[in-house]
C-alpha positions in Angstrom: 0.0 0.0 0.0 2.8 2.4 0.9 4.5 1.8 -2.5 1.2 2.4 -4.3 0.7 5.7 -2.4 4.2 6.8 -3.1 4.0 6.1 -6.8 0.6 7.8 -7.1 1.9 10.7 -5.0 4.8 11.2 -7.4 2.4 11.6 -10.3 0.0 14.0 -8.5 3.0 16.0 -7.2 4.6 16.3 -10.6 1.5 17.0 -12.7 -1.1 18.3 -10.3 -4.4 16.8 -9.4 -6.4 18.1 -12.4 -3.8 17.0 -15.0 -3.4 13.5 -13.6 -5.6 11.0 -15.2 -6.5 7.6 -13.7 -4.6 6.1 -16.7 -1.5 7.9 -15.4 -2.1 6.4 -12.0 -2.5 2.9 -13.4 0.7 3.3 -15.4 2.7 4.5 -12.4 1.4 1.9 -9.9 0.9 -1.0 -12.3 -2.5 -1.6 -10.8 -5.6 -2.4 -12.8 -8.7 -0.1 -12.4 -10.6 -2.7 -10.3 -7.8 -3.0 -7.8 -7.3 0.7 -7.5 -11.0 1.5 -7.1 -11.4 -1.3 -4.6 -8.7 0.1 -2.5 -9.4 3.9 -2.9 -12.9 4.3 -4.2 -12.1 7.3 -6.5 -9.4 9.7 -7.6 -10.2 12.2 -4.9 -9.9 9.6 -2.1 -6.6 8.4 -3.5 -5.3 11.9 -3.8 -6.2 12.6 -0.1 -4.4 9.5 1.0 -1.4 10.6 -1.1 -1.7 14.1 0.4 -1.6 12.7 4.0 1.5 10.6 3.1 3.1 13.8 1.7 2.2 15.6 4.9 4.2 13.0 6.9 7.2 13.7 4.6 6.7 17.4 5.1 6.7 17.0 8.9 9.9 15.1 8.7 11.6 18.2 7.4 10.8 20.2 10.6 13.8 20.6 12.8 13.6 18.6 16.0 17.1 19.3 17.4 16.7 23.0 17.8 14.1 25.6 18.6 13.4 29.3 18.5 15.1 31.4 15.8 17.5 28.5 15.2 14.6 26.2 14.2 13.1 28.9 12.0 16.4 29.6 10.2 17.1 25.9 9.8 13.7 25.2 8.3 13.8 28.1 5.9 17.2 26.8 4.7 15.7 23.3 4.3 12.9 24.7 2.2 15.3 26.7 0.0 17.4 23.5 -0.5 14.3 21.4 -1.3 12.9 24.0 -3.7 16.3 24.6 -5.4 17.7 21.1 -5.6 14.7 19.1 -6.9 15.5 18.3 -10.5 11.9 17.9 -11.4 10.9 21.2 -9.7 7.7 19.8 -8.2 7.5 22.4 -5.5 5.4 21.4 -2.4 2.3 19.2 -2.7 0.6 21.3 -0.1 1.2 24.6 -2.0 0.4 22.9 -5.3 -2.9 21.7 -3.8 -3.8 25.1 -2.5 -3.0 26.6 -6.0 -5.4 24.0 -7.5 -8.1 24.6 -4.9 -10.9 24.9 -7.5 -10.3 21.3 -8.6 -10.7 19.8 -5.1 -13.6 18.8 -2.9 -14.2 20.7 0.4 -12.6 17.8 2.3 -9.4 18.1 0.3 -9.4 21.9 0.7 -9.8 21.5 4.4 -6.8 19.1 4.5 -4.7 21.7 2.6 -5.8 24.5 4.8 -4.9 22.4 7.8 -1.4 21.8 6.6 -0.9 25.5 5.9 -2.1 26.1 9.5 0.4 23.6 10.6 3.2 25.5 8.9 2.0 28.7 10.6 1.7 27.0 14.0 5.4 25.9 13.7 6.4 29.5 13.3 4.1 30.8 16.1 5.6 28.2 18.5 9.2 29.0 17.7 8.6 32.8 17.7 7.1 32.5 21.1 10.2 30.5 22.3 12.5 33.2 20.9 10.5 35.9 22.6 10.5 34.1 25.9 14.3 33.7 25.7 14.8 37.3 24.7 16.4 36.5 21.3 13.4 38.2 19.6 12.0 41.5 20.9 8.8 41.2 22.8 7.4 44.1 20.9 7.4 42.2 17.7 3.9 41.0 16.7 4.5 37.2 16.5 1.2 36.7 14.7 2.2 39.0 11.9 5.6 37.5 11.7 4.2 33.9 11.6 2.0 35.0 8.7 4.9 36.6 6.9 7.1 33.5 7.4 4.3 31.2 6.2 4.0 33.4 3.1 7.8 33.1 2.6 7.6 29.3 2.7 4.7 29.3 0.2 6.7 31.7 -2.0 9.9 29.5 -1.8 8.0 26.4 -2.8 6.0 28.2 -5.6 9.2 29.6 -7.0 10.8 26.2 -6.8 7.9 24.8 -8.9 8.2 27.7 -11.3 11.9 26.8 -11.9 13.2 30.0 -10.4 16.9 30.5 -10.0 18.3 29.2 -6.7 19.6 32.7 -5.8 16.1 34.2 -6.1 14.7 31.4 -3.9 17.4 32.0 -1.3 16.7 35.7 -1.3 13.1 35.1 -0.1 14.5 33.2 2.9 17.1 35.9 3.5 14.5 38.6 3.5 12.4 36.6 6.0 15.4 36.1 8.3 16.4 39.8 8.0 13.0 40.9 9.3 13.7 39.0 12.5 17.3 40.1 12.8 18.7 36.6 12.0 22.1 36.2 10.4 21.8 35.0 6.8 23.6 31.8 5.9 21.1 30.8 3.2 22.7 32.8 0.4 26.2 31.7 1.4 25.0 28.0 1.3 23.6 28.5 -2.2 26.8 30.0 -3.7 
């Protein structure tokens, strides 16, 4: 089952939900229509299962060995690397799904919104840690900064999918870090 989900996810991730036909899924998984429909009912259900599998991959990129501004900087750098180094320039399945929202059911839209909120929650949590430690000024509105950081991640992944230059992608992270007074290693790591 995991192999089937990973194969189907790769197709959805690369081509998008709307452009992926069930024939594409059969070809990628090697399954016959009857087997696929017996396991997943329909394309939308299969996509949601793939989306949740992707969400687990996404969560694995979150830093667990640091917190506060260090966690934020590390995760921004990870997003720059993922967006820049993917030879297929697939971007992020979460961001891609949000961009295709008119093609999805309300249930799938809710899943995508939930993952976007999860990204924002990561930033809220680590900004609060930084403020509690005094590494981020208490006067900074952490809700505004969490929104801006979430927007930066969406931009990084969208630029990755668009095939933007690695330097441009790195500049988005650098700007986000500069707003919080963090040193910028992202651009140095890209050069």
